[in-house]
C-alpha positions in Angstrom: -245.1 121.0 9.6 -245.4 123.8 12.2 -242.7 126.4 12.2 -243.3 127.5 15.8 -242.9 123.9 17.0 -239.8 123.4 14.9 -238.3 126.6 16.4 -239.2 125.5 19.9 -237.7 122.0 19.4 -234.5 123.5 17.9 -234.0 126.0 20.6 -234.6 123.6 23.5 -232.8 120.5 22.4 -229.5 119.5 20.8 -229.4 117.6 17.5 -228.5 114.4 19.2 -231.6 114.4 21.4 -233.8 115.2 18.4 -232.2 112.4 16.4 -232.9 109.9 19.2 -236.5 111.0 19.3 -236.8 110.5 15.6 -235.4 107.0 15.9 -237.8 106.0 18.6 -240.8 107.3 16.7 -239.6 105.5 13.5 -239.3 102.3 15.6 -242.8 102.8 17.0 -244.3 103.0 13.4 -242.9 99.6 12.6 -245.1 97.8 15.0 -248.1 96.0 13.4 -250.7 97.4 15.8 -250.1 101.1 15.0 -253.2 102.6 13.5 -253.4 104.9 10.5 -254.4 107.8 12.8 -251.4 107.1 15.0 -249.2 107.0 11.9 -250.4 110.4 10.9 -249.6 111.9 14.3 -246.2 110.3 14.4 -245.5 111.4 10.8 -246.3 115.0 11.9 -244.0 114.7 14.9 -241.2 113.2 12.8 -241.6 116.0 10.3 -241.2 118.7 13.0 -238.3 116.9 14.6 -236.5 116.6 11.2 -237.2 120.3 10.6 -235.6 121.2 13.9 -232.5 119.1 13.1 -232.2 120.9 9.7 -232.6 124.4 11.3 -230.1 123.4 14.0 -227.5 122.5 11.3 -227.9 125.9 9.7 -227.6 127.7 13.1 -224.4 125.6 13.8 -223.0 126.9 10.5 -223.5 130.5 11.7 -226.9 131.5 10.6 -229.3 133.3 12.9 -232.2 131.3 14.4 -234.8 133.3 12.5 -232.9 133.3 9.2 -232.4 129.5 9.5 -236.0 128.9 10.2 -237.1 131.1 7.2 -234.6 129.4 4.9 -235.9 126.0 5.9 -239.5 126.9 5.2 -238.6 128.4 1.8 -236.7 125.2 1.0 -239.7 123.1 2.0 -242.2 125.2 0.1 -239.9 125.3 -2.9 -239.7 121.5 -3.0 -243.5 121.3 -2.8 -244.0 123.7 -5.7 -241.9 121.6 -8.0 
């Protein structure tokens, strides 16, 4: 998860585009010829895209971009600590 990437994706794409990208990448992972290395890369991409969707939801609810991104990171870090 890379916050600068998440912020870039969120600011430059709408939620529908991000969701379509997630769906395509998930479909890619289902093919039998995908290697572990490719799965790791796709997993990182999906994580960043999902983060961007979550941040966009908070922005749509009225939160500032920066506050939404920071809230998302705290939420993720909080779930890791548990």
